[in-house]
Structure formats: C-alpha cells, structure tokens
N, C-alpha and C positions, 0 to 999 in steps of 0.2 A: 789243426788250426791253420787258417790261411796265412801265408808269409806276407808280412808288411812290406810294401814297396817304399823304399827311402829314396827320394829324388835328390840328385846332386845340384849344387849351385855352380853356375858357369861364371868364371872370372875372365880376365883379359886373355886374348889369344885363344879363346874357346876352351880353356882349361876347365875340366869338370872336377870339382872338389867334393869329396865324400867324407872326409874326416876333419876334425878340428885342426890337426897338424897341417893338412893340405890347405885348409882355409887360411891359416896364418902365413904359410909359405907363399901363397898366391894372392894374398890380400889385395883387393882393389876397392878403395874407398868409394869410388863412383858406383860400382856394382853393388857393394854392401848397402850403401844408402838407399839404392833402388829397392833391394830385397826387404829392407827395413820398412820402407813406405808401403810395400805390397803385403806385408805380414808374413812373407815366406821365411824370413830369417829366424823368427821365433819357432816356427814349425820345424825348420831344419835342425835347430839346436835340440828341441825336445825329442825329435826322432832319434837323436844320438845320445840321449840321456844327459845332455849338458844343461841340467836344470838350473844351476846357479847362473850360468851365462844367460840362459833364456829369461830368467826373472829380471836380471839386470837390464837386458835389452827391452823387455816388455815395459819396464818402468820408466823408460826415457820419454821426455816430452819432445814430440816431433817438431814443435815450433821453437825449441831451445836454440839460441844463437850459437851455443857451444856444442851442439849435437855431434858434429863431426869429430871434435876432439874427444868427447866422452866415449864415442864408439871405439876409437883407437885405444883409449885407456882400458876399456872393458876387455878387449881382445889382446892387450899388451903388444900392440904394434905401434911403430913411430908415426907421429903426425908432423909432417914437415911442410916446406913451402910448396912442394909438388902436389901435396894434398889439395891445396887451393885450386890448382889447375884441374885436378881430378873432379872436384865438386862442380866446377864450371862445366866440364864435359858431361857429368852426370845430369846436371840440370838441362843441358841441351839435348841429351839423349832422351830424357824423360819427356821433354816437350815434343820431340819428334815422334815418340811412341804414342803419345796422346793424339797427335794428329793422325797417325797411322790407324788408330782405333776408330776414327771417323769413317774409315773405308772398309776395314776388315777386323774380325776377331781372331784370325789365324795368327797365333803367337810365334809361329816359325819365322815370320817375316821380321820379328824383333831381332833375330840373330844377324840379320843383314841390314839393319836400319841405317848403317853408315853408307850403304850402297843404294838407298832408296832416293829417288828424285821426286819431289812433290811439285816441281814446276820446271819450265824450260831452262831457267838459269842454273838450277841445281844439276840438271842433266849435263850442261856444259861444264860445270865445275868438276863433276865426276870424270868426264872425258879428259879434262886437263890433268887430272890425277892418275890417268892411265888405267882406270878401272875397265875391265873387259866384260863385266856382267853388271847391268844396271836394272834395278827394279822400278817400274814406272807406276806412280800412284797419284793420280790427278785427273783433270778433265781432258787435256789435249797436249800432245808432245809432237815435236818435229824431229825425225831421226836423220842425222847427217849421213848420207850415203858415202861420203868421202872417207869416213872413219871406218875402216874395215877391221875384221877380227873381233866383232862385238856380239854380245848376247843381250837382248832386251826382253824382260819378262814383265808383263802387265800384272798388277795386283788387283785392280778394280775394273779391268777391261777398258782402259782409256782409249780415246781416239788417237791414232798415230797418223801423222801427216807424212806422206812419202812424195817428195818433189820429183816425180818422174812421169814422162809421157808414155813410157813403155814398161812392160812387166820387168821387175827387177830380178836378176839372177842372184838370189841370196847365197847360193853355194859358191859362186865365183867370188863374191865379195866377202865370204866367210862371216856373214851376219845372220843371226837367228832372231826371230821375233815371235813371241808366244803370248797368248791370252790378251790380245788387243783387238781393236776394231779399226780397220783402215778408213781414212777419210773418204768421203763420197767420190772425189775426183779420181783417186788412185783405185778405188774399188771398181769404178766404171772401166778403168784401164784393164783390170784383172778380168772383169766380166767379158769384155770384148776379146781379150786374149784367149780365154777359155772357150768362147764360142768358135773362134777360128780353129783352135785345137780340135774341138769336137767335129767340126766339118771336115778337117783334114783326116781325122781318124776314120770317120764314116766312109770317106772316099777310099782310104787305104784298105779298109775292111772289105768294101765292095769289090775292089780290084783283086784282093786275095781270094775271096770266095768265088769270083768268076773264073780265075785262072786255075783254081784247084777243084772246080766242078762241085762247089758247095760242100766240100769236105770240112770236117772240124778243124779249126785253126788252133793248134797247140803251141803257138809261139807265146811263151810265158812273158816275154818282154813287152809285147804289144798288149797283152791282157793286163799286165801291171800298169801300163800307161793309161789304159782305159779306166781301170779301177781307181787309179790315183786322181784322175780327173773328176770322178763322180762320187768318191767316198773319201773320208778323212783317214788317210793311212799314216799312222805314226810308225808302225813297224812295216817297212816297205819290202816285205817278202811275200810271195805266194807259192803254194805247193799243190801238187796234184795228189789226191788221195781217194781211193775207191771210185775212180772215174770222174771226180769232181775237182774243180779248182777251189782251194780254200784261201781265205784272206781275213785279216783282222782289221776292224774299223775302231778307231779311237772315239770315245764319246765323253763329253763333259756334261755333267748333270748339276743343275742348281738345286741346292738343298733349302730347307725351311729357314735356316739361319743365314741365307744369302751367300753361303760359301759354295765353291764349285768342287765337285768330286769327279775323278776320272775313273772310267772303266773301259774294258775292251770286249768287243763282241766278235765271235768267230762266225763267218758266213761261208756258204758255198756258192759258186758262180757257175752257171751253165753257159758254156761258150756259144752254143747254137742259138739259144733263146735270149741270152743275156739276163735271165731271171736270177735273182739272188734269194737264197733261203737261209733262215736262221739256223745255226748249229749249236752254239753254246755261248752263254753270257758269263764272262769272267768278272765276278764282283770284287768288292774290296778285299784286300789281303790284311788280316789281323785288324779289321776295322779301319784301315787306312785306304785312302784313295789309290787306285791301282792303274798303272799303265803298262801294257805289254809292249816292250820295246825291241825285243829280238826273239825269234822263234824258229824252229825247224821241226821236221817230222822224221822220225826214225822208227821203221817197222810200224807197230800199232800205237806208238807213243808220240805225243806232241810235247816237246820240251820248249819252255819259254822263260825268259827273264822279264820280270815285271819290276817297276820302280814305284815306290811310295814316297809321299812328301817331297816330290820333285827331285828325287835322287838321294835323299838322306838314307834310304834303305833299299836294298835290292833283294829279290827272291828268285831262286831257281826252282821252277815247278815242272811237274810232268802231268799230262792229261792222257788217260787211257781211253782210246776211242771205243774199245770193246766193252769195258766195265763202266764207262762214264764217271770215272773218279779222278780227282786231282790230289796230288801229293806235293808237299813242299820238300825239296831235296836239300836246299842250302839257303842261307841268307847272309848278308854282310852289309856293312855300313859304307855309304859313300859320302858325298858332300852336297851342300845345297847349291848345285850348279850343274851345267850341262856336262855329261860324261860320254865316253866312248864305250859302248857295250860290245862284247864279242861272245859268240856262241857258235860252235862248229863241231862236226863229227870227223874224227881222223883215226883210222885203224881201230874201229870199235871202241874209241874213247870219246867222251864228250868233254870238250875243252870250253871253259866259260870264265867270265869275269868282267871287270870294268876298270877303266882308267879315268881319272878326273883331276882337275886342278884344285889344289888345296888353297887355304888362305883366301876364302871368299871368291874363288874363281880366278885368283892371280897365280902366275908362275907356270912352270911346265907341267905336263900331265904326269901323274904318278899312278902306279898300279894299286887299286883298292883290293882286288881279288884276282887270282889267276890259278885255276884248279883244273883237275882232270877227274872224270868219273868213268869207270870201266863199264861198257854196255854189254849186255848178254843177248 
C-alpha cells in the first residue's frame, strides 16, 4: 500500500509543524486562521487522527465574531491582546495573497508575500526596511540604481524602468534583475550596446583569423564572450569535449496555466563555422522547473548542479556521454533566494555545494551543503 504523504503546516519564522505538540508550541493565530479558511487545518488534523479536534474545528462558524477565541480554546492556547494584532496581520496577509493570485497561482510566492511589491510605493517601503530581495508583481516599476546589493525578481514579468543612457554594469553595482521586461528606452540602449559588441567581436575575430592563417581559435574566453552575446547563458562555463565546444543555454517556457518553467539545453559549438547543434535537453527534475547553474566535465561524465523552485531545492547530477544516461547523485534544500553555487574537481574528488542567505534573503551567507565525492 502506498505511503500517505502528510503535509506540514508552516508557522511564523518558517517553522514547519508536523505534530499537535509542535502545533501548540509554535501556534500562530494569524497562520491558523488562514489554514482554517482554506480548509487545510481540518485535513491536517484528520491526517494525524486528531478526530475530536477536527470535528470541533469543522463545526465552527467562520462568520462568528468570537471565532478567534474559540480557536484558541479548542487548542488550549492563550488568547491575549497580541492576538488582536495577529488577526490584523492575518487579514492583511490574506488580502495580499488574494491580490497575488490575480497574477500567479504559484503558491511558493506566498512564503515571501512580505517581500512582494505591488506598486512603486511598496518597493520604496521595502527598500526603507533594508530588504535585499524584492519580488515585483505589477505593471511597471522603477529600480533605483543608487541602491546597491539588491536582487529584484519579477513574478508576472513586469516592465522595469532603468534610468540610464548607458548599459548598466549589474555586477559592479551588485544588483540582479530576473524575469522582467526592460522599458523601451533602456532596451534600445542594450540593443545598441550589443550591436557595438558584436561589431567589435567580428573585428577581433577577423584579426585573429588573419594573424593565425585561418587556424582554429581555441581561446575559450573569446568563445564564451561570443556565446554570451548570442545565447541566454545562466551557467557561464564552456568546455571542449570530443573536439567540440559545449555550452548550456537557459530556456524559460510558458505553460498552459500561464506559469513559467525553466529548463537547460546542452549545445555544441563549431568554432570555424559558428554552427550550433543540439546535444541534450535537460528537462524538469522531479516534476519541478530545472535550471543548470554550475557544471563541469570529468572524463566521460558531465556533472552539474541544477536548482528547482528558484533555489528551494538543489540536485547534483551526472550525465554519461557514452551511455546517454542521467543519474541524481545528491540533493539538498536551499532557500527562496539567490545562492552561491560551487562545483569543482580537486585531486580526483568532486567538491560541491551551495551557500545562501537565510531569513528571506537577509543576513550573511550560510552553507547549505558542502560535500566531497571520490571520483574513479
């Protein structure tokens, strides 16, 4: 018989509760009222054979003015003045979640609802609160370039206005921008900059080919520069294998439910003809959207770290060129934020892992995973 999956309930500070004792110890009236409205609370209780509590909860009138007090009485937890504030927060949170659902059904964003900006004023408020990761959900936002060390993640691919007449060096400002559409003026700046880069690259290539008597250019740095200009490289590494240059391109695909799913495609690049050929499509991992973020080649194996759910889960996989098979070697949990991924070979050992900021992207980086695998 298949084992039943019992989901936990998340309380404040991302605490996952799985038993009635943990439920009482970490009781959050705001969260519990929300689970009651959604119907999750009764299911959670029945899954744990707390039938008496489930019956009591199921019999409550959701319109009862004394509902909050009765909830506290059922679970034998105190109802005090702070509970009033929790209810207010719960109502505000529920209202924001309803607004979020107008744009997406992805419930992962509910976990970071306090860091979602629905308009420019809310974006400024989050910046005042020193948040370093902000989720943009709305029609248009203006990103202040003076505020460095920021990560902006679009939920519904909003328009982002960049007030700059030149291409912004995001790395220098330590600012990352994901899943957005730049405003027409800044997009024109980017298009012009890319055209100049392409012309400069063409001239550089012609000069190299002339000086080397049309011999193959194996300068990986220049090849990477060319590929980065023409393809969407999330994992910015290229390797030579079996006489060909290999690289990963990141693809975002729109689904029938209007959600976006990530995948990565491995291509080979011919330096002489600049032709690109398909090698392997790396689809979803465990039915989750997958991004190859770091990879390397060792002998006949391609090792890569992929992330799912924007960093909530990481997988270490290996792909065998000879047998065309993929194996998952390890997995670990991260957080819903930008992370530092590391993957390297040292003395026939594969070192891998990730570091990320906890508490919704706040604070210093902490190690999520740091391991070694012996290679044969």
